[in-house]
RONU-753961 format. One record per residue (C-alpha): x, y, z; residue in one letter. Coordinates in Angstrom, 3 decimals. Example, Ala and Ser with C-alpha at 12.3 -4.5 7.8 and 13.67 -1.06 7.14 Angstrom:
! residues 2
PT         u         v         w  type
PT    12.300    -4.500     7.800     A
PT    13.670    -1.060     7.140     S
//
This chain:
! residues 537
PT         u         v         w  type
PT   -32.602   -17.624   -82.073     M
PT   -29.633   -20.158   -80.508     V
PT   -31.065   -22.139   -77.338     R
PT   -29.195   -21.862   -74.570     A
PT   -28.375   -24.999   -74.120     E
PT   -26.744   -25.473   -77.345     R
PT   -24.497   -22.539   -76.063     R
PT   -22.259   -23.556   -73.201     P
PT   -19.372   -21.093   -71.253     L
PT   -16.761   -23.458   -70.932     I
PT   -14.449   -22.215   -67.517     I
PT   -10.810   -23.117   -68.164     G
PT    -8.516   -25.106   -70.557     S
PT    -7.245   -27.849   -69.126     G
PT    -7.645   -31.390   -70.253     I
PT   -11.742   -31.403   -68.951     A
PT   -12.392   -27.835   -70.583     G
PT   -11.023   -29.099   -73.812     L
PT   -12.549   -31.843   -74.572     Y
PT   -15.769   -30.860   -72.756     V
PT   -15.691   -28.037   -75.933     A
PT   -14.747   -30.998   -78.169     L
PT   -17.529   -33.294   -77.467     R
PT   -19.917   -30.599   -77.403     A
PT   -18.973   -28.961   -80.321     K
PT   -19.295   -33.044   -81.955     E
PT   -22.453   -33.421   -80.512     L
PT   -23.976   -30.139   -82.304     G
PT   -23.774   -27.583   -79.608     L
PT   -21.591   -24.129   -79.824     R
PT   -19.492   -23.891   -76.728     P
PT   -17.348   -21.196   -75.708     T
PT   -14.163   -21.799   -74.206     I
PT   -12.835   -18.953   -71.343     V
PT    -9.009   -19.434   -70.167     T
PT    -7.227   -16.428   -67.678     K
PT    -4.127   -17.321   -69.890     S
PT    -3.190   -18.545   -72.560     R
PT    -5.132   -21.780   -73.952     L
PT    -2.043   -24.035   -73.566     E
PT    -1.585   -23.083   -69.854     E
PT    -3.272   -25.276   -67.264     S
PT    -1.725   -27.891   -64.696     N
PT    -2.535   -30.520   -67.389     T
PT     0.665   -29.335   -69.593     R
PT     2.870   -30.349   -66.582     Y
PT     1.248   -34.118   -65.603     A
PT     4.231   -35.834   -66.053     Q
PT     3.223   -39.632   -65.159     G
PT     0.481   -40.573   -67.322     G
PT    -3.037   -41.316   -67.438     I
PT    -4.449   -44.842   -65.995     A
PT    -6.707   -47.349   -67.923     A
PT    -7.029   -50.357   -67.884     A
PT    -6.199   -51.524   -71.398     L
PT    -3.683   -54.873   -70.293     G
PT    -4.105   -58.269   -70.935     P
PT    -3.964   -59.013   -67.462     D
PT    -6.297   -56.079   -66.289     D
PT    -9.728   -54.818   -66.098     S
PT   -11.824   -52.249   -64.973     P
PT   -12.765   -54.531   -61.639     A
PT    -8.964   -54.251   -60.551     R
PT    -8.286   -51.018   -61.649     H
PT   -11.844   -49.764   -59.358     L
PT   -10.235   -52.043   -56.554     A
PT    -7.277   -50.156   -56.627     D
PT    -9.183   -46.169   -56.623     T
PT   -11.250   -48.009   -53.892     V
PT    -8.623   -49.408   -51.937     R
PT    -5.847   -45.796   -52.283     A
PT    -9.190   -44.029   -51.359     G
PT    -9.045   -44.579   -47.672     A
PT   -12.873   -45.637   -47.221     G
PT   -14.059   -42.498   -48.724     L
PT   -14.447   -43.523   -51.825     V
PT   -17.753   -43.082   -53.932     D
PT   -18.118   -46.845   -55.597     L
PT   -20.811   -45.745   -58.503     A
PT   -18.351   -42.791   -59.361     A
PT   -15.343   -44.514   -59.500     A
PT   -16.995   -47.578   -61.699     R
PT   -17.564   -45.281   -64.161     I
PT   -14.608   -43.752   -64.003     L
PT   -12.539   -47.687   -64.235     T
PT   -15.302   -49.192   -66.504     H
PT   -15.421   -45.982   -69.193     E
PT   -12.214   -44.789   -68.890     G
PT   -10.617   -47.098   -71.627     P
PT   -13.488   -45.357   -73.942     R
PT   -12.552   -41.973   -73.557     R
PT    -8.758   -43.240   -74.096     I
PT    -9.912   -44.439   -77.704     A
PT   -11.150   -40.718   -78.112     D
PT    -8.047   -39.345   -77.439     L
PT    -6.164   -41.774   -79.534     V
PT    -9.130   -40.646   -82.327     R
PT    -7.883   -36.491   -81.703     Y
PT    -4.916   -37.513   -82.594     G
PT    -2.445   -37.969   -79.166     V
PT     0.388   -39.929   -79.498     P
PT     0.855   -42.507   -77.123     F
PT     3.941   -44.695   -76.834     D
PT     3.970   -47.972   -77.991     T
PT     6.334   -50.804   -78.285     V
PT     5.642   -53.449   -81.320     D
PT     2.650   -51.365   -82.395     G
PT     1.009   -51.584   -79.010     R
PT     0.380   -48.804   -76.491     I
PT     3.032   -49.614   -73.428     S
PT     1.979   -49.351   -70.484     L
PT     3.950   -48.351   -67.444     G
PT     3.091   -49.170   -63.150     R
PT     3.091   -46.184   -60.841     E
PT     2.655   -46.539   -56.733     A
PT    -0.697   -48.491   -55.435     A
PT    -1.587   -49.788   -58.767     H
PT    -1.667   -53.715   -59.036     S
PT    -1.203   -53.602   -62.771     R
PT     1.228   -51.833   -65.652     A
PT    -1.791   -49.492   -66.965     R
PT    -0.363   -45.987   -67.102     I
PT    -0.184   -44.379   -70.415     L
PT     2.380   -42.232   -71.563     H
PT     3.140   -39.810   -74.932     A
PT     6.646   -38.648   -75.009     G
PT     7.564   -40.261   -72.018     G
PT     7.028   -38.175   -69.606     D
PT     5.748   -35.126   -71.196     A
PT     2.159   -36.804   -71.077     T
PT     0.466   -33.965   -70.025     G
PT     1.945   -31.698   -72.704     A
PT     1.188   -34.189   -75.427     S
PT    -2.346   -34.366   -74.708     I
PT    -2.938   -30.055   -74.128     E
PT    -1.712   -29.360   -77.422     E
PT    -3.142   -32.194   -79.272     T
PT    -6.258   -30.612   -77.857     L
PT    -5.874   -27.619   -78.487     K
PT    -4.816   -27.854   -81.996     R
PT    -8.056   -29.828   -82.528     R
PT    -9.963   -27.351   -80.491     V
PT    -8.668   -24.717   -83.249     L
PT    -9.048   -26.699   -86.074     E
PT   -12.881   -27.067   -85.202     E
PT   -13.149   -23.162   -85.146     G
PT   -14.256   -23.221   -81.116     I
PT   -14.425   -19.605   -79.994     D
PT   -11.838   -19.575   -77.523     A
PT   -11.337   -16.433   -75.395     R
PT    -7.741   -16.006   -74.070     E
PT    -6.450   -13.713   -71.292     R
PT   -10.218   -13.644   -69.656     T
PT   -10.890   -14.084   -66.351     V
PT   -14.324   -15.344   -64.684     L
PT   -15.010   -12.834   -61.705     R
PT   -17.829   -13.965   -60.367     A
PT   -21.101   -16.149   -60.423     L
PT   -24.413   -14.936   -60.022     R
PT   -28.007   -15.661   -59.738     P
PT   -29.902   -16.596   -63.404     G
PT   -32.693   -17.963   -64.425     G
PT   -33.192   -21.739   -65.685     S
PT   -30.516   -21.424   -68.230     D
PT   -27.669   -20.846   -66.197     G
PT   -26.555   -18.865   -63.996     P
PT   -24.745   -15.172   -65.072     V
PT   -21.143   -15.165   -65.146     A
PT   -18.955   -11.794   -65.199     V
PT   -15.831   -12.230   -67.120     L
PT   -12.945    -9.360   -67.478     S
PT   -10.164    -9.424   -70.145     R
PT    -6.555    -8.878   -69.161     E
PT    -5.838    -4.945   -68.142     G
PT    -9.482    -4.478   -69.426     G
PT   -11.160    -2.031   -66.997     K
PT   -14.720    -3.514   -67.852     G
PT   -16.438    -6.141   -66.647     L
PT   -18.229    -8.256   -69.201     E
PT   -21.718   -10.237   -68.351     V
PT   -22.586   -13.586   -70.165     E
PT   -26.271   -14.601   -69.297     A
PT   -28.962   -17.521   -70.077     G
PT   -26.261   -20.179   -70.924     R
PT   -25.296   -23.077   -69.131     P
PT   -21.883   -23.121   -67.134     V
PT   -18.874   -25.490   -67.083     V
PT   -15.993   -24.848   -64.155     L
PT   -13.164   -26.847   -65.326     A
PT   -10.794   -24.081   -63.424     T
PT    -8.540   -26.263   -61.741     G
PT    -6.853   -26.778   -58.419     G
PT    -5.149   -25.119   -55.860     A
PT    -1.842   -26.158   -55.265     G
PT     0.159   -23.083   -55.974     S
PT    -1.954   -21.100   -52.983     L
PT     0.984   -23.319   -51.323     Y
PT     4.333   -21.773   -50.870     R
PT     5.713   -25.027   -52.007     E
PT     4.152   -27.012   -54.783     S
PT     4.321   -28.598   -58.231     S
PT     1.811   -26.832   -59.972     N
PT     2.385   -23.794   -62.066     P
PT     1.249   -20.266   -61.098     S
PT    -2.324   -20.270   -62.360     I
PT    -3.994   -22.920   -60.251     A
PT    -5.349   -20.730   -57.247     T
PT    -8.501   -22.109   -57.143     G
PT   -10.400   -18.756   -57.741     E
PT   -13.432   -21.368   -59.323     G
PT   -14.156   -22.759   -55.760     V
PT   -14.008   -19.206   -54.614     A
PT   -16.561   -18.058   -57.026     I
PT   -18.688   -20.801   -56.707     A
PT   -18.804   -20.735   -53.083     F
PT   -20.302   -17.331   -53.198     R
PT   -23.078   -18.139   -55.719     A
PT   -24.155   -20.610   -52.934     G
PT   -22.746   -23.875   -54.310     A
PT   -22.112   -27.001   -52.058     L
PT   -18.510   -27.914   -51.719     L
PT   -17.212   -31.263   -50.353     T
PT   -13.798   -32.980   -49.504     D
PT   -11.922   -29.586   -48.983     M
PT    -9.747   -30.840   -46.172     E
PT    -8.118   -33.465   -48.996     F
PT    -4.897   -31.802   -50.705     I
PT    -2.397   -34.352   -51.415     Q
PT     0.928   -34.030   -51.689     F
PT     3.516   -35.082   -54.282     H
PT     6.460   -37.046   -52.646     P
PT     9.047   -36.396   -54.698     T
PT     9.094   -32.948   -55.822     V
PT    12.988   -31.652   -57.170     F
PT    14.203   -29.282   -54.157     A
PT    16.905   -27.395   -54.224     R
PT    17.726   -23.815   -53.380     D
PT    17.153   -21.054   -55.958     G
PT    15.833   -23.932   -58.250     A
PT    11.767   -24.053   -59.651     P
PT     9.925   -26.523   -57.860     R
PT    10.052   -29.258   -60.527     F
PT     8.011   -32.690   -60.328     L
PT    10.068   -35.785   -60.371     I
PT     7.624   -38.471   -61.697     T
PT     6.293   -41.525   -59.470     E
PT     7.183   -43.005   -63.055     A
PT    10.694   -43.335   -61.927     L
PT     9.740   -45.314   -58.941     R
PT     7.598   -47.591   -61.223     G
PT    10.185   -48.493   -63.036     E
PT    12.842   -49.344   -60.239     G
PT    13.867   -45.564   -58.117     A
PT    14.699   -45.562   -54.496     L
PT    14.122   -43.516   -51.774     V
PT    17.266   -42.784   -50.087     R
PT    17.828   -40.486   -46.809     N
PT    21.250   -38.382   -46.364     A
PT    22.831   -41.593   -45.255     A
PT    21.806   -43.660   -47.627     G
PT    19.216   -45.757   -45.785     D
PT    15.922   -47.198   -48.032     R
PT    13.603   -45.513   -44.975     F
PT    10.621   -46.208   -46.402     L
PT    10.548   -49.926   -46.109     V
PT    10.082   -48.892   -42.866     R
PT     7.109   -47.230   -43.550     A
PT     4.975   -49.300   -45.696     H
PT     5.111   -52.987   -47.294     P
PT     5.356   -51.598   -50.774     D
PT     7.858   -48.847   -49.656     A
PT     8.816   -46.514   -52.721     E
PT     5.650   -47.871   -54.396     L
PT     3.480   -47.536   -51.107     A
PT     0.219   -44.640   -51.784     P
PT     0.811   -41.122   -51.865     R
PT    -0.224   -39.991   -48.818     D
PT     2.096   -42.950   -46.835     V
PT     5.029   -41.925   -48.576     V
PT     4.879   -38.181   -48.427     A
PT     4.166   -38.240   -44.757     R
PT     7.035   -40.643   -44.376     A
PT     9.590   -38.272   -46.225     I
PT     8.478   -35.404   -43.736     R
PT     8.816   -37.185   -40.998     R
PT    12.517   -38.368   -42.024     E
PT    13.261   -34.604   -42.868     L
PT    11.813   -33.385   -39.631     D
PT    14.075   -36.201   -37.962     R
PT    17.422   -34.920   -40.044     S
PT    16.630   -31.402   -40.373     G
PT    17.786   -31.985   -44.327     Q
PT    15.717   -29.878   -46.445     S
PT    15.476   -33.163   -49.080     S
PT    15.793   -37.245   -49.324     V
PT    17.010   -38.311   -52.681     F
PT    15.676   -40.306   -55.470     L
PT    18.110   -42.935   -56.607     D
PT    17.499   -44.153   -60.519     A
PT    21.261   -44.735   -61.091     T
PT    20.194   -48.762   -60.968     A
PT    17.850   -48.093   -64.358     I
PT    19.884   -48.615   -67.333     P
PT    20.586   -45.082   -68.347     A
PT    19.620   -45.636   -72.007     D
PT    16.054   -46.159   -70.288     R
PT    16.402   -43.279   -68.101     L
PT    17.206   -40.894   -71.563     Y
PT    14.446   -42.202   -73.515     A
PT    11.714   -42.621   -71.006     R
PT    11.969   -39.801   -69.030     F
PT    13.420   -36.504   -71.499     P
PT    11.575   -33.969   -69.745     T
PT    12.801   -34.589   -66.014     V
PT    16.328   -35.550   -67.459     T
PT    16.996   -32.562   -69.295     R
PT    15.889   -30.620   -66.658     F
PT    18.234   -31.912   -64.084     L
PT    20.818   -31.216   -66.744     A
PT    21.025   -27.820   -66.476     T
PT    21.427   -28.639   -62.434     Y
PT    24.299   -30.444   -63.171     G
PT    22.248   -33.922   -62.326     I
PT    22.291   -36.662   -64.493     D
PT    19.993   -39.509   -62.544     P
PT    21.929   -42.499   -64.562     A
PT    24.823   -41.481   -61.481     R
PT    23.978   -38.946   -59.458     D
PT    20.804   -39.411   -56.773     M
PT    18.226   -36.739   -57.125     I
PT    16.951   -33.664   -54.349     P
PT    13.415   -34.139   -53.937     V
PT    10.703   -33.248   -51.159     A
PT     6.546   -33.509   -50.941     P
PT     4.520   -29.981   -51.556     M
PT     1.285   -29.420   -52.616     A
PT     0.097   -31.039   -55.726     H
PT    -3.467   -32.275   -56.741     F
PT    -6.929   -30.655   -54.854     M
PT    -8.804   -33.755   -54.124     I
PT   -12.342   -32.124   -52.967     G
PT   -14.139   -29.099   -54.618     G
PT   -17.124   -27.970   -55.630     V
PT   -19.734   -31.063   -55.525     T
PT   -21.156   -32.304   -58.643     T
PT   -23.226   -36.138   -59.378     D
PT   -21.612   -38.122   -61.923     V
PT   -23.160   -36.313   -64.530     D
PT   -21.188   -32.969   -63.563     G
PT   -24.005   -30.723   -62.263     R
PT   -23.767   -29.041   -59.175     T
PT   -26.396   -27.694   -56.632     T
PT   -27.063   -24.346   -59.073     I
PT   -29.160   -25.147   -61.642     P
PT   -27.089   -24.749   -65.063     S
PT   -23.867   -24.851   -63.653     L
PT   -21.231   -27.791   -63.897     Y
PT   -17.928   -28.421   -62.690     A
PT   -15.531   -31.310   -63.951     C
PT   -12.238   -31.899   -62.956     G
PT    -9.798   -30.837   -60.659     E
PT   -12.544   -28.307   -59.668     V
PT   -14.781   -30.387   -58.796     A
PT   -15.549   -33.378   -56.445     S
PT   -16.956   -36.241   -57.315     T
PT   -15.851   -38.285   -54.650     G
PT   -14.201   -40.557   -57.171     V
PT   -10.952   -40.092   -55.192     H
PT   -11.993   -40.451   -52.118     G
PT    -9.589   -39.013   -49.423     A
PT    -6.011   -39.415   -51.841     N
PT    -5.676   -39.790   -55.010     R
PT    -4.273   -42.493   -57.128     L
PT    -1.906   -42.208   -59.529     A
PT    -2.712   -40.870   -62.872     S
PT    -6.464   -41.091   -62.576     N
PT    -6.753   -36.961   -63.056     S
PT    -6.585   -36.766   -66.278     L
PT    -8.870   -39.757   -67.049     L
PT   -11.298   -37.861   -64.544     E
PT   -11.076   -35.335   -66.437     G
PT   -11.902   -37.268   -69.468     L
PT   -14.854   -39.340   -68.390     V
PT   -16.516   -36.838   -66.039     F
PT   -16.226   -33.991   -68.923     G
PT   -17.774   -36.855   -71.316     E
PT   -21.149   -37.328   -68.901     R
PT   -21.067   -33.103   -68.900     V
PT   -20.886   -33.175   -72.862     A
PT   -23.641   -35.510   -72.824     R
PT   -25.908   -33.804   -69.862     H
PT   -25.245   -30.333   -71.952     L
PT   -27.112   -31.345   -74.510     L
PT   -29.673   -33.237   -73.427     H
PT   -30.163   -31.144   -69.789     P
PT   -32.014   -32.886   -66.796     T
PT   -33.320   -31.460   -63.363     A
PT   -30.763   -33.121   -60.380     G
PT   -27.899   -32.463   -59.065     G
PT   -25.626   -33.955   -56.244     P
PT   -26.879   -35.250   -52.928     T
PT   -25.532   -33.540   -50.095     P
PT   -22.590   -35.496   -47.633     P
PT   -23.955   -36.338   -44.065     D
PT   -22.321   -33.329   -42.426     L
PT   -22.702   -29.803   -43.934     V
PT   -21.066   -26.508   -42.378     L
PT   -23.282   -23.511   -43.188     Q
PT   -20.319   -20.583   -42.907     L
PT   -20.808   -16.860   -43.592     P
PT   -19.119   -15.119   -46.328     L
PT   -17.291   -12.186   -44.621     P
PT   -18.280    -8.600   -45.419     V
PT   -14.930    -7.327   -46.424     G
PT   -13.842    -3.490   -46.555     S
PT   -13.259    -4.197   -49.898     G
PT    -9.415    -2.502   -49.416     L
PT    -7.200    -2.429   -52.685     P
PT    -5.508    -6.220   -52.841     E
PT    -2.155    -5.948   -51.880     E
PT     0.414    -8.615   -53.512     R
PT     1.565    -9.891   -50.147     S
PT    -1.656   -10.748   -49.240     G
PT    -0.811   -13.884   -51.110     I
PT     2.084   -14.689   -49.826     E
PT     0.893   -14.298   -46.404     R
PT    -2.033   -17.088   -48.318     V
PT     0.579   -19.509   -49.095     R
PT     3.079   -19.176   -46.065     S
PT     0.156   -20.139   -43.963     T
PT    -0.896   -22.821   -45.546     L
PT     2.351   -24.569   -45.995     W
PT     2.324   -24.255   -42.343     D
PT    -0.401   -24.419   -40.652     E
PT    -2.139   -26.527   -43.389     V
PT    -0.030   -29.009   -44.523     G
PT     1.023   -32.213   -44.496     I
PT     0.981   -32.898   -41.162     V
PT    -1.669   -30.720   -38.959     R
PT    -2.906   -29.669   -35.500     N
PT    -5.817   -27.923   -34.044     A
PT    -3.718   -24.852   -32.879     A
PT    -2.071   -24.444   -36.400     G
PT    -5.911   -24.533   -38.142     L
PT    -7.115   -22.308   -35.973     R
PT    -4.749   -19.761   -36.620     S
PT    -4.639   -20.049   -40.042     A
PT    -8.275   -19.976   -39.939     V
PT    -7.828   -16.662   -37.852     E
PT    -5.289   -15.265   -40.966     T
PT    -7.671   -16.113   -43.761     F
PT   -10.372   -14.241   -41.801     E
PT    -8.859   -11.644   -41.367     Q
PT    -7.840   -11.196   -44.837     L
PT   -11.138   -11.717   -45.971     G
PT   -12.474    -8.792   -43.321     A
PT   -10.286    -6.823   -45.692     K
PT   -10.621    -7.825   -49.322     M
PT   -13.706    -9.024   -49.577     E
PT   -16.058    -6.531   -51.509     P
PT   -18.200    -4.316   -49.577     A
PT   -21.092    -4.809   -51.311     S
PT   -22.625    -7.394   -53.381     A
PT   -22.278    -5.602   -56.406     R
PT   -18.523    -5.369   -56.240     E
PT   -16.390    -8.419   -57.910     V
PT   -13.241    -9.553   -55.822     P
PT    -9.720    -9.891   -57.218     G
PT    -7.343   -12.762   -56.770     P
PT    -6.624   -12.180   -53.126     V
PT   -10.000   -12.291   -51.517     A
PT   -10.379   -15.466   -53.930     N
PT    -7.067   -17.298   -52.582     A
PT    -8.437   -16.043   -48.497     A
PT   -11.325   -17.185   -49.221     L
PT   -10.113   -20.339   -51.032     T
PT    -7.792   -21.172   -48.229     A
PT   -10.258   -20.339   -45.692     Y
PT   -12.446   -23.026   -46.819     L
PT    -9.578   -25.972   -47.231     I
PT    -8.256   -24.507   -43.119     A
PT   -12.146   -24.739   -41.820     R
PT   -12.528   -28.538   -43.122     A
PT    -9.415   -29.587   -42.235     A
PT   -10.411   -28.082   -38.605     L
PT   -13.423   -29.775   -38.391     R
PT   -12.221   -33.464   -39.404     R
PT   -11.375   -34.909   -36.019     T
PT    -9.268   -37.749   -37.346     E
PT    -6.128   -38.608   -39.617     S
PT    -7.438   -40.011   -43.209     R
PT    -5.523   -40.528   -46.271     G
PT    -4.345   -37.245   -46.916     A
PT    -5.646   -35.433   -44.057     H
PT    -3.477   -35.775   -41.107     F
PT    -3.813   -34.361   -37.877     R
PT    -0.858   -35.234   -34.776     S
PT    -3.427   -34.882   -32.412     D
PT    -5.884   -37.036   -33.951     H
PT    -3.685   -39.280   -35.655     P
PT    -6.628   -42.586   -35.960     R
PT    -8.701   -43.563   -38.734     T
PT   -12.383   -43.472   -37.323     L
PT   -15.173   -45.220   -38.826     P
PT   -17.133   -42.446   -37.305     S
PT   -15.756   -39.842   -39.680     W
PT   -16.264   -42.339   -42.602     R
PT   -18.216   -39.653   -44.086     L
PT   -17.794   -36.433   -46.313     H
PT   -17.856   -32.414   -45.286     I
PT   -19.780   -30.774   -47.003     G
PT   -19.656   -26.603   -47.306     L
PT   -21.963   -24.057   -48.252     V
PT   -22.651   -20.238   -47.777     V
PT   -24.791   -19.453   -44.902     R
PT   -27.129   -16.989   -45.497     R
PT   -29.916   -14.814   -42.787     A
PT   -31.822   -16.817   -42.066     D
PT   -29.668   -19.825   -42.447     S
PT   -27.982   -21.499   -38.969     R
PT   -24.986   -23.100   -38.536     G
PT   -23.880   -26.767   -38.431     T
PT   -26.077   -30.108   -39.226     H
PT   -26.469   -33.220   -38.147     R
PT   -23.175   -34.650   -36.491     P
PT   -21.026   -37.148   -37.621     P
PT   -22.471   -40.319   -35.832     T
PT   -23.333   -42.513   -38.672     R
PT   -21.162   -43.807   -41.817     V
PT   -22.815   -42.685   -44.995     K
PT   -23.593   -45.839   -46.748     R
PT   -23.663   -44.462   -50.068     R
PT   -20.222   -44.047   -50.074     R
PT   -18.748   -47.487   -50.292     E
PT   -15.161   -48.661   -50.229     S
PT   -12.991   -51.280   -48.979     S
PT   -10.296   -48.963   -47.782     G
//
C-alpha cells in the first residue's frame, strides 16, 4: 500500500501546481493534478512581464530582498522574502533544466528592468510571452513524466479528514455526481481572484474559489484586503482587457494624459517606474479628474525594431485594433490584477489545516506585504512550490503563526437556491465599484451587505451539500470587503479615501477564520506592531 504522503493531490495547473507536481515526481512521490479547465489554462499563461531573480553581475539576493521589502509598504515578512530572493536563482536553474527558453544576448540570459526594481533582473522568454513559455514547458514535462492529470475537474469542497489530509470533494465538468478523494495531502494552487472584478487583466478562470473553499473548511486567511491593480491594461470600448506589460515602461515608455502631459512625475520621483499602487492610483485620479476612460502609454521613443522583437505578443494584439506602438499611443487604464492575500501558510506551504498546503497566488506567505513587487509572483510559485514538494516527502507537524488581529466571521447558512449567472455579474460590479482602487467605509459596508445577501441565497442549506460558483464568488468577495472595511488606514494596494494616512498601529496583518458555534468575534485589537513581520518600507 502506498503511504498517503506519497500521493499528493494538487489542485491547479499554473506555475505553482505544475512545478510542485514535477518536483514531487522527481522526489519519488505520485502526484495527481486536478484542474478545472485545460492543463495549460491559468493566470501563469498570461504573465507577460517576466520572472525576477538576482542573476546580474551588479545584483545580489540582498538587493532583490531590499526592493521587495521597500515595495511591500511595511508588511513584508522578512523571513519569507529572504527565502524568495535567496532561493530564486536556484529555481530559475530548475526552469532552465526543464527547458524553458529564456531570452539570451551573446549566450547570456537577458535581463530587463521593471518598476520599483533597483537593478535589471527580469528574465523573459519569447519577449513578452514569458508566462506562456513557462506554462507550455512545464505542461510538456508533466505529460512526458506520465503524471496523472485530470482536466475539467473542479474542487467543490474540503471536509475534515484524518492526519493524512482533508477529504477533497471533486466533480467533473458536466458530471452529475461527486467524487471523493480521502487519505492524501492536498495542495491548493488554485490561483487568484482577479476576474471577480468587472475590470480585470485576468482570464475568466481566476475566480478565487480556492480561498472560499479553504475558508469554509476552517483554514485561516490573511491579507485579503490587498488586491493589486495593474496600472496599464488595454482600455478600449468593445475590446478585450489585455495586459500591456510593465516591461514597456521599463524600456522607456511614458504615461500621458489626453493633453500629452506626463502627470506621473508629480505623483512620485520615479514617475512611470514607481511602485504599482502609486501608478495605479495616480492614473485613477487623472481619469476621475478628466472624465476620460483611459490615459495613454507612449512607446514611440523606443526603436521600432526593438519594440517588435521585444514585445511580439503586445504588438500583435495591438495590430488587430489598428495600433502600431512605434507611432501610436496605447489607451490604458488600471484594472484588477493580483490577489496578494489568501490562505495563510508558513514558509513550507503548511496551512492551519493538517496536510493541507497552499502555494502560488492562492497562498499568503507575507512575502509581498501590502504591495507586490513586479515579477515576484512567478518566482513565488517556484520557490515555495519547491518547499511544499520537499515537505510532502518528509512531512512534519506545524503551520503558520496567526497574525495579531483575527476576525472570526460567521459562515452564512443559505437557502441553497439555484444559482443564476446574474449573481456573478453583481459580484463583479460591486467589487469594482465599492472595493476597487479607492475605497471608503460607506462603499465597503454596502458591498459587505450585498455579498451577505447573495450568500444567504446561494450558500448550501446544509453541510452535506456543496456550494456552486456564485456562492464561492460571493464568499471570496465578502472576505475581501470585510478585511478592507476593518483596515482603517491606507497602505500599499489598499487605499481608503476616508483614512488616507498609513498608520504605525496598523503595521500588522488581518486574519480571517470561520466562526463556529462556540466562537466569539474579533480578538486582539490593532494596538501593537507585529515584530515578526519586519520591513523598512
